[in-house]
C-alpha positions as CSV (number, residue, x, y, z in Angstrom):
1,X,32.5,4.0,63.0
2,X,30.6,6.3,65.4
3,X,26.9,5.8,65.7
4,X,26.3,9.4,66.9
5,X,27.7,12.9,66.6
6,X,27.8,16.0,68.7
7,X,24.6,17.3,67.0
8,X,22.7,14.1,67.9
9,X,23.6,14.6,71.6
10,X,22.7,18.3,71.6
11,X,19.3,17.5,70.0
12,X,18.5,14.8,72.6
13,X,19.7,17.0,75.5
14,X,17.2,19.7,74.3
15,X,14.2,17.4,74.7
16,X,11.8,18.0,77.6
17,X,12.2,15.8,80.6
18,X,9.0,13.9,80.0
19,X,10.4,12.7,76.6
20,X,13.7,11.8,78.2
21,X,12.0,9.7,80.8
22,X,10.1,7.7,78.1
23,X,13.3,7.3,76.1
24,X,15.2,6.1,79.1
25,X,12.5,3.6,80.1
26,X,12.5,2.2,76.5
27,X,16.3,1.7,76.7
28,X,16.0,0.0,80.1
29,X,13.3,-2.3,78.8
30,X,15.4,-3.2,75.7
31,X,18.3,-4.0,77.9
32,X,16.3,-6.1,80.4
33,X,14.7,-8.0,77.5
34,X,17.9,-8.6,75.7
35,X,19.6,-10.1,78.7
36,X,16.5,-12.0,79.9
37,X,16.4,-10.0,83.1
38,X,20.0,-10.8,84.1
39,X,20.9,-7.2,84.8
40,X,21.7,-4.9,87.8
41,X,21.7,-1.2,88.6
42,X,25.1,0.2,89.4
43,X,24.2,2.4,92.5
44,X,26.7,4.9,93.9
45,X,24.2,6.6,96.3
46,X,24.6,9.8,94.4
47,X,21.8,11.8,92.8
48,X,22.2,10.5,89.3
49,X,22.2,6.8,90.2
50,X,19.4,7.5,92.7
51,X,17.2,8.8,89.8
52,X,18.2,5.8,87.7
53,X,17.3,3.4,90.5
54,X,14.0,5.2,91.0
55,X,13.1,4.7,87.3
56,X,14.2,1.1,87.2
57,X,12.4,0.2,90.4
58,X,9.3,1.9,89.1
59,X,9.4,-0.5,86.1
60,X,10.6,-3.8,87.8
61,X,10.6,-5.2,91.3
62,X,13.3,-7.8,90.9
63,X,16.3,-6.0,89.6
64,X,19.1,-5.7,92.2
65,X,21.4,-2.8,92.8
66,X,25.1,-3.0,93.5
67,X,27.0,-0.5,95.7
68,X,30.8,-0.6,96.1
69,X,31.8,0.6,99.5
70,X,35.3,1.8,98.9
71,X,35.5,3.6,102.2
72,X,36.0,6.9,100.4
73,X,32.3,7.8,100.1
74,X,30.8,10.5,102.2
75,X,29.3,9.1,105.5
76,X,25.9,10.4,104.4
77,X,26.1,8.3,101.2
78,X,26.9,5.1,103.0
79,X,24.0,5.8,105.5
80,X,21.6,6.5,102.6
81,X,22.5,3.2,100.9
82,X,22.0,1.4,104.2
83,X,18.6,3.0,104.6
84,X,17.5,1.8,101.2
85,X,18.8,-1.7,101.8
86,X,16.8,-1.7,105.1
87,X,13.6,-0.8,103.3
88,X,13.2,2.7,104.6
89,X,11.8,4.1,101.3
90,X,8.8,2.4,99.7
91,X,9.8,3.7,96.2
92,X,13.1,1.8,96.2
93,X,13.7,-1.9,95.9
94,X,15.7,-2.8,99.0
95,X,17.7,-5.5,97.2
96,X,21.1,-3.8,97.3
97,X,24.3,-5.8,97.2
98,X,27.2,-4.1,99.0
99,X,30.7,-5.0,97.6
100,X,34.2,-4.0,98.9
101,X,37.5,-3.6,97.0
102,X,40.5,-5.7,97.6
103,X,42.8,-2.7,98.2
104,X,42.4,0.4,100.3
105,X,43.0,3.9,98.8
106,X,46.3,4.4,100.7
107,X,47.5,1.0,99.3
108,X,46.5,2.0,95.7
109,X,48.3,5.3,95.7
110,X,51.4,3.8,97.3
111,X,51.6,1.1,94.8
112,X,50.3,2.9,91.6
113,X,50.0,6.7,92.2
114,X,47.6,9.5,92.8
115,X,44.5,10.3,90.6
116,X,45.3,13.8,89.3
117,X,43.5,16.1,86.8
118,X,41.5,13.5,85.0
119,X,41.6,9.8,84.3
120,X,42.9,10.3,80.8
121,X,45.6,12.7,81.9
122,X,46.7,10.4,84.7
123,X,46.8,7.5,82.4
124,X,48.9,9.4,79.8
125,X,51.3,10.6,82.5
126,X,51.7,7.1,83.9
127,X,52.5,5.7,80.4
128,X,54.9,8.6,79.7
129,X,56.9,7.8,82.7
130,X,57.3,4.2,81.7
131,X,57.5,4.6,78.0
132,X,58.8,8.1,77.0
133,X,58.7,7.3,73.3
134,X,55.1,6.2,73.2
135,X,52.3,8.1,71.5
136,X,50.6,8.8,74.9
137,X,53.9,10.4,76.0
138,X,54.0,12.5,72.9
139,X,50.4,13.6,73.5
140,X,50.9,14.6,77.1
141,X,54.1,16.5,76.2
142,X,52.2,18.3,73.4
143,X,54.5,16.9,70.7
144,X,51.5,15.2,68.9
145,X,48.0,16.7,68.7
146,X,45.0,15.0,70.3
147,X,41.6,16.5,71.0
148,X,41.5,15.1,74.5
149,X,44.5,16.6,76.1
150,X,45.5,20.3,75.6
151,X,49.0,20.2,74.2
152,X,51.7,20.2,76.9
153,X,49.4,21.6,79.6
154,X,50.0,18.7,82.0
155,X,53.5,17.7,80.9
156,X,54.9,18.9,84.2
157,X,53.3,16.0,85.9
158,X,55.8,13.7,84.2
159,X,58.5,15.1,86.5
160,X,56.3,15.2,89.6
161,X,57.9,14.1,92.9
162,X,55.0,11.7,93.4
163,X,53.6,8.9,91.2
164,X,50.5,9.6,89.1
165,X,48.1,6.9,88.0
166,X,44.5,6.3,86.7
167,X,44.3,2.9,88.2
168,X,42.4,3.9,91.4
169,X,38.9,3.7,90.0
170,X,39.6,0.5,88.1
171,X,40.9,-1.2,91.2
172,X,38.5,0.1,93.8
173,X,35.2,0.4,91.8
174,X,35.4,-1.5,88.5
175,X,37.1,-4.6,89.6
176,X,34.5,-5.5,92.3
177,X,31.6,-5.0,90.0
178,X,33.3,-6.9,87.2
179,X,33.8,-9.8,89.6
180,X,30.1,-9.5,90.6
181,X,29.1,-9.6,86.9
182,X,31.3,-12.6,86.2
183,X,29.9,-14.5,89.2
184,X,26.2,-13.7,88.5
185,X,26.1,-13.2,84.7
186,X,24.3,-9.9,85.2
187,X,25.0,-6.9,83.0
188,X,25.1,-3.4,84.4
189,X,22.8,-0.4,84.0
190,X,24.6,2.8,85.0
191,X,23.6,6.4,85.5
192,X,26.4,8.2,83.8
193,X,25.8,11.1,81.4
194,X,27.7,11.9,78.2
195,X,28.3,15.6,79.1
196,X,30.2,14.6,82.3
197,X,33.5,14.0,80.4
198,X,35.0,13.7,76.9
199,X,35.5,9.9,77.7
200,X,31.8,9.4,78.3
201,X,30.7,11.4,75.3
202,X,33.1,9.4,73.1
203,X,31.7,6.2,74.5
204,X,28.1,7.3,73.9
205,X,29.0,8.3,70.3
206,X,30.5,5.0,69.6
207,X,28.0,2.7,71.3
208,X,24.9,4.6,72.0
209,X,23.0,4.1,75.3
210,X,22.9,0.3,75.1
211,X,26.3,-1.2,74.2
212,X,25.1,-4.7,73.5
213,X,28.1,-5.7,71.5
214,X,30.9,-4.0,73.5
215,X,33.6,-6.1,75.1
216,X,32.0,-5.3,78.4
217,X,28.3,-4.8,77.6
218,X,26.8,-1.8,79.5
219,X,23.7,0.3,79.5
220,X,23.7,4.1,80.0
221,X,20.0,4.9,79.5
222,X,20.4,8.4,80.9
223,X,23.4,9.3,78.8
224,X,21.5,12.2,77.1
225,X,20.3,13.7,80.4
226,X,21.9,16.8,82.1
227,X,22.3,17.6,85.7
228,X,19.3,19.9,85.5
229,X,17.2,17.0,84.3
230,X,18.3,15.0,87.3
231,X,17.4,17.8,89.8
232,X,14.1,18.5,88.1
233,X,13.2,14.8,88.2
234,X,13.9,14.6,92.0
235,X,11.8,17.7,92.6
236,X,8.9,16.6,90.3
237,X,8.6,13.1,91.7
238,X,9.7,13.9,95.2
239,X,12.4,11.3,95.2
240,X,14.3,10.6,98.4
241,X,18.0,11.5,98.0
242,X,21.2,11.6,100.0
243,X,21.1,14.7,102.4
244,X,24.8,15.4,101.7
245,X,23.5,17.5,98.7
246,X,21.5,19.8,100.9
247,X,18.3,21.3,99.6
248,X,17.5,21.5,95.9
249,X,16.4,25.0,95.2
250,X,15.9,27.5,92.3
251,X,19.2,29.2,91.5
252,X,19.0,32.7,92.8
253,X,19.8,35.7,90.6
254,X,23.3,37.1,91.3
255,X,21.5,40.4,91.8
256,X,19.3,39.1,94.6
257,X,19.7,40.6,98.0
258,X,21.1,38.2,100.6
259,X,18.4,36.8,102.8
260,X,15.6,38.1,100.6
261,X,12.8,35.6,100.1
262,X,11.5,35.4,96.5
263,X,8.1,34.3,95.4
264,X,9.2,30.8,94.5
265,X,10.7,30.2,97.9
266,X,7.5,31.5,99.5
267,X,5.1,29.4,97.4
268,X,7.4,26.3,97.5
269,X,6.9,25.8,93.7
270,X,9.0,26.1,90.6
271,X,8.7,25.9,86.8
272,X,10.4,23.3,84.5
273,X,12.5,26.0,82.9
274,X,14.0,27.2,86.2
275,X,17.6,26.5,86.9
276,X,18.1,24.4,90.0
277,X,21.0,24.0,92.3
278,X,22.0,22.1,95.5
279,X,22.8,23.9,98.7
280,X,25.3,21.3,99.8
281,X,27.7,19.1,97.8
282,X,27.4,19.3,94.1
283,X,29.3,16.0,93.6
284,X,29.6,13.0,95.8
285,X,32.3,10.8,94.3
286,X,35.2,9.6,96.4
287,X,36.1,12.2,99.0
288,X,39.8,12.1,98.3
289,X,39.7,12.0,94.5
290,X,41.5,14.9,92.8
291,X,40.0,14.4,89.3
292,X,38.5,17.7,88.2
293,X,39.3,19.7,91.4
294,X,41.4,22.1,89.3
295,X,38.2,23.2,87.5
296,X,36.2,24.0,90.7
297,X,35.6,27.5,91.9
298,X,36.5,28.6,95.5
299,X,35.6,27.0,97.8
300,X,36.5,23.7,96.1
301,X,35.8,20.2,97.5
302,X,38.9,20.2,99.8
303,X,38.3,23.7,101.2
304,X,34.7,22.7,102.0
305,X,36.0,19.5,103.5
306,X,38.2,21.4,105.9
307,X,35.2,23.1,107.4
308,X,32.6,20.3,107.3
309,X,34.8,17.2,107.9
310,X,38.1,18.3,109.6
311,X,39.1,14.7,110.6
312,X,38.8,13.4,107.0
313,X,40.6,16.6,105.8
314,X,43.5,16.1,108.2
315,X,43.8,12.5,107.2
316,X,43.9,13.1,103.4
317,X,46.2,16.1,103.6
318,X,48.7,14.8,106.1
319,X,48.5,11.0,106.1
320,X,47.7,10.5,102.4
321,X,49.9,13.3,101.2
322,X,47.3,15.2,99.1
323,X,48.7,18.5,100.4
324,X,51.9,18.0,98.4
325,X,50.0,17.0,95.3
326,X,47.6,19.9,95.4
327,X,50.4,22.4,95.9
328,X,52.2,20.9,93.0
329,X,49.2,21.3,90.6
330,X,48.3,24.7,92.0
331,X,45.0,23.9,93.6
332,X,44.2,25.7,96.9
333,X,43.2,23.6,99.8
334,X,43.2,26.0,102.8
């Protein structure tokens, strides 16, 4: 039975940032107390987990962070993590454990398949290829209804000339931290938010922010935050963050004249109700991951990569074979 519904999430998301911070701190405190301090912060180097680490480190000085270096992160992300570990920023606890996966990305896609569309879609396609009569196969083919996959939209992936799989994240990110948790007995605090995907919203509805009794206990104390909350928090508390995002600025009106300086730019101030945006990357997951790329506006992540990181672009397109996959699913990459 679900603990929450859509209305609960919308109500919590509408709260002011100050209230969300207090609620998040309470959930972190409950988690730390429940596990007698044997917890850790799952730190990706991205803006969401940076805010989470800032909040946790402001409350405790002895909670470690764990970063999984998959080799797929932006170089700026890896550099930012190393800077925190080296003690460059006084507001962060430098206790950062850096883990590595057992397999490289090229080995994962060769053995299991490419991450395409979404984790759920890739998982259904992978199952459908092995078990054509399974319920997942019927869902992906649109023969049975499910609220998570639009009927038949991705059925063409079943006949793709390349393998499709959702195992990449499990192998490269989840497996190393699970091993860390088993070795240390520590339970994770992660910075994911419910509005990022149907999977995460469903998880929050079922378990709430602190999943004490889940098979794999996990805390998501920022689950009811939005991206705007994260950006405003960084601005309000002057939090150091990875430069790959560029500047955080007030979103300009589509009617604004190019190059025109508005009053907010001039004064260097903003209001809590302003909509913020980043001038650089808006996401900093694995560079070569294709999850969600079909939803991005032009220029998408791969088109930007061609301009800003031509070596990595050439590697993923030609060596890893992403060009063939993107062409097949109709995502522009030039």
